[in-house]
mmCIF file of the N, C-alpha and C atoms, coordinates in Angstrom:
data_MODEL
# 
_entry.id   MODEL 
# 
loop_
_atom_site.group_PDB 
_atom_site.id 
_atom_site.type_symbol 
_atom_site.label_atom_id 
_atom_site.label_alt_id 
_atom_site.label_comp_id 
_atom_site.label_asym_id 
_atom_site.label_entity_id 
_atom_site.label_seq_id 
_atom_site.pdbx_PDB_ins_code 
_atom_site.Cartn_x 
_atom_site.Cartn_y 
_atom_site.Cartn_z 
_atom_site.occupancy 
_atom_site.B_iso_or_equiv 
_atom_site.pdbx_formal_charge 
_atom_site.auth_seq_id 
_atom_site.auth_comp_id 
_atom_site.auth_asym_id 
_atom_site.auth_atom_id 
_atom_site.pdbx_PDB_model_num 
ATOM 1   N N  . UNK A 1 1  ? -25.454 -185.963 -125.724 1.00 0.00 ? 1  UNK A N  1 
ATOM 2   C CA . UNK A 1 1  ? -25.350 -184.827 -126.626 1.00 0.00 ? 1  UNK A CA 1 
ATOM 3   C C  . UNK A 1 1  ? -23.888 -184.395 -126.705 1.00 0.00 ? 1  UNK A C  1 
ATOM 4   N N  . UNK A 1 2  ? -23.444 -184.069 -127.887 1.00 0.00 ? 2  UNK A N  1 
ATOM 5   C CA . UNK A 1 2  ? -22.070 -183.640 -128.108 1.00 0.00 ? 2  UNK A CA 1 
ATOM 6   C C  . UNK A 1 2  ? -21.905 -182.184 -127.656 1.00 0.00 ? 2  UNK A C  1 
ATOM 7   N N  . UNK A 1 3  ? -20.738 -181.870 -127.122 1.00 0.00 ? 3  UNK A N  1 
ATOM 8   C CA . UNK A 1 3  ? -20.473 -180.517 -126.641 1.00 0.00 ? 3  UNK A CA 1 
ATOM 9   C C  . UNK A 1 3  ? -19.336 -179.883 -127.446 1.00 0.00 ? 3  UNK A C  1 
ATOM 10  N N  . UNK A 1 4  ? -19.191 -178.577 -127.295 1.00 0.00 ? 4  UNK A N  1 
ATOM 11  C CA . UNK A 1 4  ? -18.088 -177.866 -127.944 1.00 0.00 ? 4  UNK A CA 1 
ATOM 12  C C  . UNK A 1 4  ? -16.755 -178.440 -127.474 1.00 0.00 ? 4  UNK A C  1 
ATOM 13  N N  . UNK A 1 5  ? -16.672 -178.789 -126.211 1.00 0.00 ? 5  UNK A N  1 
ATOM 14  C CA . UNK A 1 5  ? -15.424 -179.359 -125.664 1.00 0.00 ? 5  UNK A CA 1 
ATOM 15  C C  . UNK A 1 5  ? -15.117 -180.715 -126.303 1.00 0.00 ? 5  UNK A C  1 
ATOM 16  N N  . UNK A 1 6  ? -16.147 -181.532 -126.552 1.00 0.00 ? 6  UNK A N  1 
ATOM 17  C CA . UNK A 1 6  ? -15.955 -182.809 -127.249 1.00 0.00 ? 6  UNK A CA 1 
ATOM 18  C C  . UNK A 1 6  ? -15.362 -182.577 -128.634 1.00 0.00 ? 6  UNK A C  1 
ATOM 19  N N  . UNK A 1 7  ? -15.936 -181.633 -129.365 1.00 0.00 ? 7  UNK A N  1 
ATOM 20  C CA . UNK A 1 7  ? -15.464 -181.356 -130.722 1.00 0.00 ? 7  UNK A CA 1 
ATOM 21  C C  . UNK A 1 7  ? -14.021 -180.880 -130.684 1.00 0.00 ? 7  UNK A C  1 
ATOM 22  N N  . UNK A 1 8  ? -13.716 -179.998 -129.765 1.00 0.00 ? 8  UNK A N  1 
ATOM 23  C CA . UNK A 1 8  ? -12.350 -179.505 -129.610 1.00 0.00 ? 8  UNK A CA 1 
ATOM 24  C C  . UNK A 1 8  ? -11.381 -180.666 -129.384 1.00 0.00 ? 8  UNK A C  1 
ATOM 25  N N  . UNK A 1 9  ? -11.746 -181.562 -128.504 1.00 0.00 ? 9  UNK A N  1 
ATOM 26  C CA . UNK A 1 9  ? -10.899 -182.722 -128.187 1.00 0.00 ? 9  UNK A CA 1 
ATOM 27  C C  . UNK A 1 9  ? -10.738 -183.645 -129.403 1.00 0.00 ? 9  UNK A C  1 
ATOM 28  N N  . UNK A 1 10 ? -11.812 -183.893 -130.130 1.00 0.00 ? 10 UNK A N  1 
ATOM 29  C CA . UNK A 1 10 ? -11.731 -184.743 -131.329 1.00 0.00 ? 10 UNK A CA 1 
ATOM 30  C C  . UNK A 1 10 ? -10.764 -184.154 -132.353 1.00 0.00 ? 10 UNK A C  1 
ATOM 31  N N  . UNK A 1 11 ? -10.874 -182.845 -132.582 1.00 0.00 ? 11 UNK A N  1 
ATOM 32  C CA . UNK A 1 11 ? -10.007 -182.197 -133.564 1.00 0.00 ? 11 UNK A CA 1 
ATOM 33  C C  . UNK A 1 11 ? -8.557  -182.224 -133.093 1.00 0.00 ? 11 UNK A C  1 
ATOM 34  N N  . UNK A 1 12 ? -8.321  -181.881 -131.826 1.00 0.00 ? 12 UNK A N  1 
ATOM 35  C CA . UNK A 1 12 ? -6.954  -181.851 -131.296 1.00 0.00 ? 12 UNK A CA 1 
ATOM 36  C C  . UNK A 1 12 ? -6.290  -183.222 -131.310 1.00 0.00 ? 12 UNK A C  1 
ATOM 37  N N  . UNK A 1 13 ? -7.060  -184.252 -131.152 1.00 0.00 ? 13 UNK A N  1 
ATOM 38  C CA . UNK A 1 13 ? -6.510  -185.609 -131.151 1.00 0.00 ? 13 UNK A CA 1 
ATOM 39  C C  . UNK A 1 13 ? -5.979  -185.987 -132.529 1.00 0.00 ? 13 UNK A C  1 
ATOM 40  N N  . UNK A 1 14 ? -6.641  -185.531 -133.577 1.00 0.00 ? 14 UNK A N  1 
ATOM 41  C CA . UNK A 1 14 ? -6.284  -185.933 -134.939 1.00 0.00 ? 14 UNK A CA 1 
ATOM 42  C C  . UNK A 1 14 ? -5.448  -184.899 -135.692 1.00 0.00 ? 14 UNK A C  1 
ATOM 43  N N  . UNK A 1 15 ? -5.419  -183.672 -135.206 1.00 0.00 ? 15 UNK A N  1 
ATOM 44  C CA . UNK A 1 15 ? -4.796  -182.589 -135.960 1.00 0.00 ? 15 UNK A CA 1 
ATOM 45  C C  . UNK A 1 15 ? -4.015  -181.693 -134.994 1.00 0.00 ? 15 UNK A C  1 
ATOM 46  N N  . UNK A 1 16 ? -2.704  -181.532 -135.218 1.00 0.00 ? 16 UNK A N  1 
ATOM 47  C CA . UNK A 1 16 ? -1.958  -180.632 -134.321 1.00 0.00 ? 16 UNK A CA 1 
ATOM 48  C C  . UNK A 1 16 ? -2.463  -179.202 -134.478 1.00 0.00 ? 16 UNK A C  1 
ATOM 49  N N  . UNK A 1 17 ? -2.811  -178.581 -133.366 1.00 0.00 ? 17 UNK A N  1 
ATOM 50  C CA . UNK A 1 17 ? -3.378  -177.232 -133.398 1.00 0.00 ? 17 UNK A CA 1 
ATOM 51  C C  . UNK A 1 17 ? -2.597  -176.307 -132.476 1.00 0.00 ? 17 UNK A C  1 
ATOM 52  N N  . UNK A 1 18 ? -2.305  -175.121 -132.970 1.00 0.00 ? 18 UNK A N  1 
ATOM 53  C CA . UNK A 1 18 ? -1.711  -174.088 -132.126 1.00 0.00 ? 18 UNK A CA 1 
ATOM 54  C C  . UNK A 1 18 ? -2.795  -173.396 -131.309 1.00 0.00 ? 18 UNK A C  1 
ATOM 55  N N  . UNK A 1 19 ? -3.992  -173.346 -131.881 1.00 0.00 ? 19 UNK A N  1 
ATOM 56  C CA . UNK A 1 19 ? -5.136  -172.725 -131.208 1.00 0.00 ? 19 UNK A CA 1 
ATOM 57  C C  . UNK A 1 19 ? -6.394  -173.361 -131.743 1.00 0.00 ? 19 UNK A C  1 
ATOM 58  N N  . UNK A 1 20 ? -7.327  -173.610 -130.843 1.00 0.00 ? 20 UNK A N  1 
ATOM 59  C CA . UNK A 1 20 ? -8.644  -174.079 -131.285 1.00 0.00 ? 20 UNK A CA 1 
ATOM 60  C C  . UNK A 1 20 ? -9.687  -173.549 -130.308 1.00 0.00 ? 20 UNK A C  1 
ATOM 61  N N  . UNK A 1 21 ? -10.692 -172.906 -130.862 1.00 0.00 ? 21 UNK A N  1 
ATOM 62  C CA . UNK A 1 21 ? -11.816 -172.398 -130.082 1.00 0.00 ? 21 UNK A CA 1 
ATOM 63  C C  . UNK A 1 21 ? -13.087 -172.942 -130.723 1.00 0.00 ? 21 UNK A C  1 
ATOM 64  N N  . UNK A 1 22 ? -13.919 -173.573 -129.915 1.00 0.00 ? 22 UNK A N  1 
ATOM 65  C CA . UNK A 1 22 ? -15.185 -174.105 -130.423 1.00 0.00 ? 22 UNK A CA 1 
ATOM 66  C C  . UNK A 1 22 ? -16.301 -173.602 -129.520 1.00 0.00 ? 22 UNK A C  1 
ATOM 67  N N  . UNK A 1 23 ? -17.341 -173.097 -130.141 1.00 0.00 ? 23 UNK A N  1 
ATOM 68  C CA . UNK A 1 23 ? -18.510 -172.622 -129.403 1.00 0.00 ? 23 UNK A CA 1 
ATOM 69  C C  . UNK A 1 23 ? -19.764 -173.230 -130.002 1.00 0.00 ? 23 UNK A C  1 
ATOM 70  N N  . UNK A 1 24 ? -20.773 -173.356 -129.172 1.00 0.00 ? 24 UNK A N  1 
ATOM 71  C CA . UNK A 1 24 ? -22.060 -173.871 -129.626 1.00 0.00 ? 24 UNK A CA 1 
ATOM 72  C C  . UNK A 1 24 ? -22.923 -174.164 -128.429 1.00 0.00 ? 24 UNK A C  1 
ATOM 73  N N  . UNK A 1 25 ? -24.151 -173.777 -128.500 1.00 0.00 ? 25 UNK A N  1 
ATOM 74  C CA . UNK A 1 25 ? -25.044 -173.891 -127.352 1.00 0.00 ? 25 UNK A CA 1 
ATOM 75  C C  . UNK A 1 25 ? -26.059 -175.017 -127.452 1.00 0.00 ? 25 UNK A C  1 
ATOM 76  N N  . UNK A 1 26 ? -26.486 -175.337 -128.673 1.00 0.00 ? 26 UNK A N  1 
ATOM 77  C CA . UNK A 1 26 ? -27.631 -176.241 -128.793 1.00 0.00 ? 26 UNK A CA 1 
ATOM 78  C C  . UNK A 1 26 ? -27.268 -177.714 -128.977 1.00 0.00 ? 26 UNK A C  1 
ATOM 79  N N  . UNK A 1 27 ? -25.975 -178.028 -129.020 1.00 0.00 ? 27 UNK A N  1 
ATOM 80  C CA . UNK A 1 27 ? -25.572 -179.419 -129.174 1.00 0.00 ? 27 UNK A CA 1 
ATOM 81  C C  . UNK A 1 27 ? -25.563 -179.924 -130.604 1.00 0.00 ? 27 UNK A C  1 
ATOM 82  N N  . UNK A 1 28 ? -25.883 -179.073 -131.572 1.00 0.00 ? 28 UNK A N  1 
ATOM 83  C CA . UNK A 1 28 ? -25.916 -179.484 -132.971 1.00 0.00 ? 28 UNK A CA 1 
ATOM 84  C C  . UNK A 1 28 ? -25.202 -178.505 -133.898 1.00 0.00 ? 28 UNK A C  1 
ATOM 85  N N  . UNK A 1 29 ? -25.227 -177.226 -133.567 1.00 0.00 ? 29 UNK A N  1 
ATOM 86  C CA . UNK A 1 29 ? -24.640 -176.185 -134.399 1.00 0.00 ? 29 UNK A CA 1 
ATOM 87  C C  . UNK A 1 29 ? -23.451 -175.576 -133.667 1.00 0.00 ? 29 UNK A C  1 
ATOM 88  N N  . UNK A 1 30 ? -22.292 -175.560 -134.317 1.00 0.00 ? 30 UNK A N  1 
ATOM 89  C CA . UNK A 1 30 ? -21.066 -175.103 -133.670 1.00 0.00 ? 30 UNK A CA 1 
ATOM 90  C C  . UNK A 1 30 ? -20.284 -174.175 -134.591 1.00 0.00 ? 30 UNK A C  1 
ATOM 91  N N  . UNK A 1 31 ? -19.455 -173.321 -133.970 1.00 0.00 ? 31 UNK A N  1 
ATOM 92  C CA . UNK A 1 31 ? -18.546 -172.445 -134.683 1.00 0.00 ? 31 UNK A CA 1 
ATOM 93  C C  . UNK A 1 31 ? -17.146 -172.721 -134.131 1.00 0.00 ? 31 UNK A C  1 
ATOM 94  N N  . UNK A 1 32 ? -16.156 -172.711 -135.027 1.00 0.00 ? 32 UNK A N  1 
ATOM 95  C CA . UNK A 1 32 ? -14.788 -172.997 -134.592 1.00 0.00 ? 32 UNK A CA 1 
ATOM 96  C C  . UNK A 1 32 ? -13.784 -172.085 -135.284 1.00 0.00 ? 32 UNK A C  1 
ATOM 97  N N  . UNK A 1 33 ? -12.744 -171.747 -134.543 1.00 0.00 ? 33 UNK A N  1 
ATOM 98  C CA . UNK A 1 33 ? -11.549 -171.115 -135.084 1.00 0.00 ? 33 UNK A CA 1 
ATOM 99  C C  . UNK A 1 33 ? -10.428 -172.110 -134.834 1.00 0.00 ? 33 UNK A C  1 
ATOM 100 N N  . UNK A 1 34 ? -9.723  -172.482 -135.901 1.00 0.00 ? 34 UNK A N  1 
ATOM 101 C CA . UNK A 1 34 ? -8.687  -173.508 -135.798 1.00 0.00 ? 34 UNK A CA 1 
ATOM 102 C C  . UNK A 1 34 ? -7.417  -172.997 -136.460 1.00 0.00 ? 34 UNK A C  1 
ATOM 103 N N  . UNK A 1 35 ? -6.316  -173.026 -135.712 1.00 0.00 ? 35 UNK A N  1 
ATOM 104 C CA . UNK A 1 35 ? -5.012  -172.618 -136.224 1.00 0.00 ? 35 UNK A CA 1 
ATOM 105 C C  . UNK A 1 35 ? -4.110  -173.853 -136.172 1.00 0.00 ? 35 UNK A C  1 
ATOM 106 N N  . UNK A 1 36 ? -3.623  -174.267 -137.332 1.00 0.00 ? 36 UNK A N  1 
ATOM 107 C CA . UNK A 1 36 ? -2.803  -175.476 -137.395 1.00 0.00 ? 36 UNK A CA 1 
ATOM 108 C C  . UNK A 1 36 ? -1.695  -175.335 -138.437 1.00 0.00 ? 36 UNK A C  1 
ATOM 109 N N  . UNK A 1 37 ? -0.489  -175.816 -138.107 1.00 0.00 ? 37 UNK A N  1 
ATOM 110 C CA . UNK A 1 37 ? 0.579   -175.831 -139.107 1.00 0.00 ? 37 UNK A CA 1 
ATOM 111 C C  . UNK A 1 37 ? 0.265   -176.784 -140.260 1.00 0.00 ? 37 UNK A C  1 
ATOM 112 N N  . UNK A 1 38 ? -0.651  -177.718 -140.060 1.00 0.00 ? 38 UNK A N  1 
ATOM 113 C CA . UNK A 1 38 ? -1.043  -178.661 -141.109 1.00 0.00 ? 38 UNK A CA 1 
ATOM 114 C C  . UNK A 1 38 ? -1.757  -177.968 -142.271 1.00 0.00 ? 38 UNK A C  1 
ATOM 115 N N  . UNK A 1 39 ? -2.212  -176.735 -142.044 1.00 0.00 ? 39 UNK A N  1 
ATOM 116 C CA . UNK A 1 39 ? -2.936  -175.997 -143.080 1.00 0.00 ? 39 UNK A CA 1 
ATOM 117 C C  . UNK A 1 39 ? -2.013  -175.314 -144.083 1.00 0.00 ? 39 UNK A C  1 
ATOM 118 N N  . UNK A 1 40 ? -0.728  -175.267 -143.772 1.00 0.00 ? 40 UNK A N  1 
ATOM 119 C CA . UNK A 1 40 ? 0.221   -174.581 -144.665 1.00 0.00 ? 40 UNK A CA 1 
ATOM 120 C C  . UNK A 1 40 ? 0.185   -175.195 -146.059 1.00 0.00 ? 40 UNK A C  1 
ATOM 121 N N  . UNK A 1 41 ? 0.110   -174.317 -147.075 1.00 0.00 ? 41 UNK A N  1 
ATOM 122 C CA . UNK A 1 41 ? 0.144   -174.768 -148.459 1.00 0.00 ? 41 UNK A CA 1 
ATOM 123 C C  . UNK A 1 41 ? -1.153  -175.372 -148.960 1.00 0.00 ? 41 UNK A C  1 
ATOM 124 N N  . UNK A 1 42 ? -2.192  -175.334 -148.136 1.00 0.00 ? 42 UNK A N  1 
ATOM 125 C CA . UNK A 1 42 ? -3.482  -175.916 -148.530 1.00 0.00 ? 42 UNK A CA 1 
ATOM 126 C C  . UNK A 1 42 ? -4.516  -174.812 -148.727 1.00 0.00 ? 42 UNK A C  1 
ATOM 127 N N  . UNK A 1 43 ? -5.396  -175.026 -149.690 1.00 0.00 ? 43 UNK A N  1 
ATOM 128 C CA . UNK A 1 43 ? -6.514  -174.107 -149.900 1.00 0.00 ? 43 UNK A CA 1 
ATOM 129 C C  . UNK A 1 43 ? -7.530  -174.295 -148.774 1.00 0.00 ? 43 UNK A C  1 
ATOM 130 N N  . UNK A 1 44 ? -8.404  -173.334 -148.624 1.00 0.00 ? 44 UNK A N  1 
ATOM 131 C CA . UNK A 1 44 ? -9.375  -173.379 -147.536 1.00 0.00 ? 44 UNK A CA 1 
ATOM 132 C C  . UNK A 1 44 ? -10.191 -174.672 -147.561 1.00 0.00 ? 44 UNK A C  1 
ATOM 133 N N  . UNK A 1 45 ? -10.630 -175.105 -148.720 1.00 0.00 ? 45 UNK A N  1 
ATOM 134 C CA . UNK A 1 45 ? -11.427 -176.333 -148.802 1.00 0.00 ? 45 UNK A CA 1 
ATOM 135 C C  . UNK A 1 45 ? -10.626 -177.537 -148.305 1.00 0.00 ? 45 UNK A C  1 
ATOM 136 N N  . UNK A 1 46 ? -9.338  -177.564 -148.604 1.00 0.00 ? 46 UNK A N  1 
ATOM 137 C CA . UNK A 1 46 ? -8.485  -178.664 -148.134 1.00 0.00 ? 46 UNK A CA 1 
ATOM 138 C C  . UNK A 1 46 ? -8.302  -178.598 -146.621 1.00 0.00 ? 46 UNK A C  1 
ATOM 139 N N  . UNK A 1 47 ? -8.207  -177.386 -146.096 1.00 0.00 ? 47 UNK A N  1 
ATOM 140 C CA . UNK A 1 47 ? -8.096  -177.217 -144.644 1.00 0.00 ? 47 UNK A CA 1 
ATOM 141 C C  . UNK A 1 47 ? -9.357  -177.731 -143.954 1.00 0.00 ? 47 UNK A C  1 
ATOM 142 N N  . UNK A 1 48 ? -10.495 -177.370 -144.498 1.00 0.00 ? 48 UNK A N  1 
ATOM 143 C CA . UNK A 1 48 ? -11.770 -177.806 -143.914 1.00 0.00 ? 48 UNK A CA 1 
ATOM 144 C C  . UNK A 1 48 ? -11.917 -179.326 -144.020 1.00 0.00 ? 48 UNK A C  1 
ATOM 145 N N  . UNK A 1 49 ? -11.440 -179.895 -145.116 1.00 0.00 ? 49 UNK A N  1 
ATOM 146 C CA . UNK A 1 49 ? -11.499 -181.351 -145.262 1.00 0.00 ? 49 UNK A CA 1 
ATOM 147 C C  . UNK A 1 49 ? -10.670 -182.043 -144.184 1.00 0.00 ? 49 UNK A C  1 
ATOM 148 N N  . UNK A 1 50 ? -9.536  -181.470 -143.816 1.00 0.00 ? 50 UNK A N  1 
ATOM 149 C CA . UNK A 1 50 ? -8.728  -182.043 -142.733 1.00 0.00 ? 50 UNK A CA 1 
ATOM 150 C C  . UNK A 1 50 ? -9.515  -182.059 -141.421 1.00 0.00 ? 50 UNK A C  1 
ATOM 151 N N  . UNK A 1 51 ? -10.246 -180.994 -141.167 1.00 0.00 ? 51 UNK A N  1 
ATOM 152 C CA . UNK A 1 51 ? -11.060 -180.928 -139.939 1.00 0.00 ? 51 UNK A CA 1 
ATOM 153 C C  . UNK A 1 51 ? -12.184 -181.958 -140.006 1.00 0.00 ? 51 UNK A C  1 
ATOM 154 N N  . UNK A 1 52 ? -12.860 -182.048 -141.159 1.00 0.00 ? 52 UNK A N  1 
ATOM 155 C CA . UNK A 1 52 ? -13.930 -183.037 -141.304 1.00 0.00 ? 52 UNK A CA 1 
ATOM 156 C C  . UNK A 1 52 ? -13.399 -184.462 -141.125 1.00 0.00 ? 52 UNK A C  1 
ATOM 157 N N  . UNK A 1 53 ? -12.205 -184.727 -141.637 1.00 0.00 ? 53 UNK A N  1 
ATOM 158 C CA . UNK A 1 53 ? -11.589 -186.042 -141.447 1.00 0.00 ? 53 UNK A CA 1 
ATOM 159 C C  . UNK A 1 53 ? -11.335 -186.305 -139.963 1.00 0.00 ? 53 UNK A C  1 
ATOM 160 N N  . UNK A 1 54 ? -10.907 -185.286 -139.253 1.00 0.00 ? 54 UNK A N  1 
ATOM 161 C CA . UNK A 1 54 ? -10.663 -185.429 -137.814 1.00 0.00 ? 54 UNK A CA 1 
ATOM 162 C C  . UNK A 1 54 ? -11.948 -185.778 -137.067 1.00 0.00 ? 54 UNK A C  1 
ATOM 163 N N  . UNK A 1 55 ? -13.068 -185.256 -137.537 1.00 0.00 ? 55 UNK A N  1 
ATOM 164 C CA . UNK A 1 55 ? -14.352 -185.522 -136.875 1.00 0.00 ? 55 UNK A CA 1 
ATOM 165 C C  . UNK A 1 55 ? -15.001 -186.822 -137.344 1.00 0.00 ? 55 UNK A C  1 
ATOM 166 N N  . UNK A 1 56 ? -14.613 -187.294 -138.511 1.00 0.00 ? 56 UNK A N  1 
ATOM 167 C CA . UNK A 1 56 ? -15.111 -188.579 -139.012 1.00 0.00 ? 56 UNK A CA 1 
ATOM 168 C C  . UNK A 1 56 ? -16.618 -188.655 -139.064 1.00 0.00 ? 56 UNK A C  1 
ATOM 169 N N  . UNK A 1 57 ? -17.167 -189.776 -138.622 1.00 0.00 ? 57 UNK A N  1 
ATOM 170 C CA . UNK A 1 57 ? -18.607 -190.024 -138.672 1.00 0.00 ? 57 UNK A CA 1 
ATOM 171 C C  . UNK A 1 57 ? -19.416 -189.101 -137.772 1.00 0.00 ? 57 UNK A C  1 
ATOM 172 N N  . UNK A 1 58 ? -18.759 -188.489 -136.802 1.00 0.00 ? 58 UNK A N  1 
ATOM 173 C CA . UNK A 1 58 ? -19.486 -187.578 -135.916 1.00 0.00 ? 58 UNK A CA 1 
ATOM 174 C C  . UNK A 1 58 ? -20.100 -186.425 -136.707 1.00 0.00 ? 58 UNK A C  1 
ATOM 175 N N  . UNK A 1 59 ? -19.432 -186.049 -137.806 1.00 0.00 ? 59 UNK A N  1 
ATOM 176 C CA . UNK A 1 59 ? -19.946 -184.960 -138.636 1.00 0.00 ? 59 UNK A CA 1 
ATOM 177 C C  . UNK A 1 59 ? -21.244 -185.365 -139.318 1.00 0.00 ? 59 UNK A C  1 
ATOM 178 N N  . UNK A 1 60 ? -21.424 -186.624 -139.587 1.00 0.00 ? 60 UNK A N  1 
ATOM 179 C CA . UNK A 1 60 ? -22.640 -187.100 -140.249 1.00 0.00 ? 60 UNK A CA 1 
ATOM 180 C C  . UNK A 1 60 ? -23.759 -187.378 -139.259 1.00 0.00 ? 60 UNK A C  1 
ATOM 181 N N  . UNK A 1 61 ? -23.390 -187.774 -138.051 1.00 0.00 ? 61 UNK A N  1 
ATOM 182 C CA . UNK A 1 61 ? -24.391 -188.256 -137.112 1.00 0.00 ? 61 UNK A CA 1 
ATOM 183 C C  . UNK A 1 61 ? -24.701 -187.284 -135.983 1.00 0.00 ? 61 UNK A C  1 
ATOM 184 N N  . UNK A 1 62 ? -23.670 -186.787 -135.303 1.00 0.00 ? 62 UNK A N  1 
ATOM 185 C CA . UNK A 1 62 ? -23.901 -186.014 -134.089 1.00 0.00 ? 62 UNK A CA 1 
ATOM 186 C C  . UNK A 1 62 ? -23.873 -184.506 -134.294 1.00 0.00 ? 62 UNK A C  1 
ATOM 187 N N  . UNK A 1 63 ? -23.077 -184.047 -135.254 1.00 0.00 ? 63 UNK A N  1 
ATOM 188 C CA . UNK A 1 63 ? -22.915 -182.611 -135.472 1.00 0.00 ? 63 UNK A CA 1 
ATOM 189 C C  . UNK A 1 63 ? -23.717 -182.218 -136.705 1.00 0.00 ? 63 UNK A C  1 
ATOM 190 N N  . UNK A 1 64 ? -24.699 -181.381 -136.505 1.00 0.00 ? 64 UNK A N  1 
ATOM 191 C CA . UNK A 1 64 ? -25.539 -180.969 -137.635 1.00 0.00 ? 64 UNK A CA 1 
ATOM 192 C C  . UNK A 1 64 ? -24.820 -179.938 -138.496 1.00 0.00 ? 64 UNK A C  1 
ATOM 193 N N  . UNK A 1 65 ? -24.129 -178.991 -137.857 1.00 0.00 ? 65 UNK A N  1 
ATOM 194 C CA . UNK A 1 65 ? -23.445 -177.941 -138.621 1.00 0.00 ? 65 UNK A CA 1 
ATOM 195 C C  . UNK A 1 65 ? -22.211 -177.462 -137.862 1.00 0.00 ? 65 UNK A C  1 
ATOM 196 N N  . UNK A 1 66 ? -21.142 -177.256 -138.605 1.00 0.00 ? 66 UNK A N  1 
ATOM 197 C CA . UNK A 1 66 ? -19.915 -176.706 -138.040 1.00 0.00 ? 66 UNK A CA 1 
ATOM 198 C C  . UNK A 1 66 ? -19.418 -175.613 -138.973 1.00 0.00 ? 66 UNK A C  1 
ATOM 199 N N  . UNK A 1 67 ? -19.506 -174.389 -138.505 1.00 0.00 ? 67 UNK A N  1 
ATOM 200 C CA . UNK A 1 67 ? -18.962 -173.251 -139.240 1.00 0.00 ? 67 UNK A CA 1 
ATOM 201 C C  . UNK A 1 67 ? -17.546 -173.044 -138.727 1.00 0.00 ? 67 UNK A C  1 
ATOM 202 N N  . UNK A 1 68 ? -16.575 -172.989 -139.642 1.00 0.00 ? 68 UNK A N  1 
ATOM 203 C CA . UNK A 1 68 ? -15.201 -172.866 -139.165 1.00 0.00 ? 68 UNK A CA 1 
ATOM 204 C C  . UNK A 1 68 ? -14.408 -171.833 -139.944 1.00 0.00 ? 68 UNK A C  1 
ATOM 205 N N  . UNK A 1 69 ? -13.461 -171.264 -139.236 1.00 0.00 ? 69 UNK A N  1 
ATOM 206 C CA . UNK A 1 69 ? -12.458 -170.386 -139.826 1.00 0.00 ? 69 UNK A CA 1 
ATOM 207 C C  . UNK A 1 69 ? -11.120 -171.045 -139.534 1.00 0.00 ? 69 UNK A C  1 
ATOM 208 N N  . UNK A 1 70 ? -10.357 -171.301 -140.596 1.00 0.00 ? 70 UNK A N  1 
ATOM 209 C CA . UNK A 1 70 ? -9.081  -171.987 -140.440 1.00 0.00 ? 70 UNK A CA 1 
ATOM 210 C C  . UNK A 1 70 ? -7.943  -171.059 -140.849 1.00 0.00 ? 70 UNK A C  1 
ATOM 211 N N  . UNK A 1 71 ? -6.830  -171.177 -140.111 1.00 0.00 ? 71 UNK A N  1 
ATOM 212 C CA . UNK A 1 71 ? -5.672  -170.326 -140.346 1.00 0.00 ? 71 UNK A CA 1 
ATOM 213 C C  . UNK A 1 71 ? -4.391  -171.120 -140.149 1.00 0.00 ? 71 UNK A C  1 
ATOM 214 N N  . UNK A 1 72 ? -3.360  -170.769 -140.911 1.00 0.00 ? 72 UNK A N  1 
ATOM 215 C CA . UNK A 1 72 ? -2.016  -171.247 -140.583 1.00 0.00 ? 72 UNK A CA 1 
ATOM 216 C C  . UNK A 1 72 ? -1.536  -170.390 -139.408 1.00 0.00 ? 72 UNK A C  1 
ATOM 217 N N  . UNK A 1 73 ? -0.490  -170.819 -138.698 1.00 0.00 ? 73 UNK A N  1 
ATOM 218 C CA . UNK A 1 73 ? 0.031   -169.976 -137.611 1.00 0.00 ? 73 UNK A CA 1 
ATOM 219 C C  . UNK A 1 73 ? 0.460   -168.586 -138.113 1.00 0.00 ? 73 UNK A C  1 
ATOM 220 N N  . UNK A 1 74 ? 1.023   -168.534 -139.304 1.00 0.00 ? 74 UNK A N  1 
ATOM 221 C CA . UNK A 1 74 ? 1.454   -167.246 -139.854 1.00 0.00 ? 74 UNK A CA 1 
ATOM 222 C C  . UNK A 1 74 ? 0.266   -166.333 -140.151 1.00 0.00 ? 74 UNK A C  1 
ATOM 223 N N  . UNK A 1 75 ? -0.782  -166.895 -140.735 1.00 0.00 ? 75 UNK A N  1 
ATOM 224 C CA . UNK A 1 75 ? -1.989  -166.115 -141.006 1.00 0.00 ? 75 UNK A CA 1 
ATOM 225 C C  . UNK A 1 75 ? -2.594  -165.593 -139.706 1.00 0.00 ? 75 UNK A C  1 
ATOM 226 N N  . UNK A 1 76 ? -2.613  -166.439 -138.692 1.00 0.00 ? 76 UNK A N  1 
ATOM 227 C CA . UNK A 1 76 ? -3.185  -166.047 -137.407 1.00 0.00 ? 76 UNK A CA 1 
ATOM 228 C C  . UNK A 1 76 ? -2.360  -164.926 -136.762 1.00 0.00 ? 76 UNK A C  1 
ATOM 229 N N  . UNK A 1 77 ? -1.024  -165.047 -136.825 1.00 0.00 ? 77 UNK A N  1 
ATOM 230 C CA . UNK A 1 77 ? -0.168  -164.008 -136.258 1.00 0.00 ? 77 UNK A CA 1 
ATOM 231 C C  . UNK A 1 77 ? -0.356  -162.691 -136.994 1.00 0.00 ? 77 UNK A C  1 
ATOM 232 N N  . UNK A 1 78 ? -0.487  -162.737 -138.317 1.00 0.00 ? 78 UNK A N  1 
ATOM 233 C CA . UNK A 1 78 ? -0.730  -161.524 -139.100 1.00 0.00 ? 78 UNK A CA 1 
ATOM 234 C C  . UNK A 1 78 ? -2.072  -160.899 -138.722 1.00 0.00 ? 78 UNK A C  1 
ATOM 235 N N  . UNK A 1 79 ? -3.061  -161.741 -138.503 1.00 0.00 ? 79 UNK A N  1 
ATOM 236 C CA . UNK A 1 79 ? -4.400  -161.273 -138.154 1.00 0.00 ? 79 UNK A CA 1 
ATOM 237 C C  . UNK A 1 79 ? -4.386  -160.591 -136.793 1.00 0.00 ? 79 UNK A C  1 
ATOM 238 N N  . UNK A 1 80 ? -3.615  -161.129 -135.868 1.00 0.00 ? 80 UNK A N  1 
ATOM 239 C CA . UNK A 1 80 ? -3.573  -160.620 -134.507 1.00 0.00 ? 80 UNK A CA 1 
ATOM 240 C C  . UNK A 1 80 ? -2.687  -159.384 -134.352 1.00 0.00 ? 80 UNK A C  1 
ATOM 241 N N  . UNK A 1 81 ? -1.850  -159.116 -135.352 1.00 0.00 ? 81 UNK A N  1 
ATOM 242 C CA . UNK A 1 81 ? -0.927  -157.963 -135.270 1.00 0.00 ? 81 UNK A CA 1 
ATOM 243 C C  . UNK A 1 81 ? -1.627  -156.652 -135.497 1.00 0.00 ? 81 UNK A C  1 
# 
């Protein structure tokens, strides 16, 4: 069964992240907050596509649902201020 830590590692391997938090209890449904400089200049759908690309086939087979919030480092800093 896939874990939140597995998903975190998969994303970090393919996408530089300043912050990544992944939670999920049942092994199929997960929530993530991802902060990456790669998101700069991209619309939310493009940001999410980058994450889906990082997960590859796991998104089709092992992960039933991933709810995510994506931020650039600047957006995240503004949010935290």
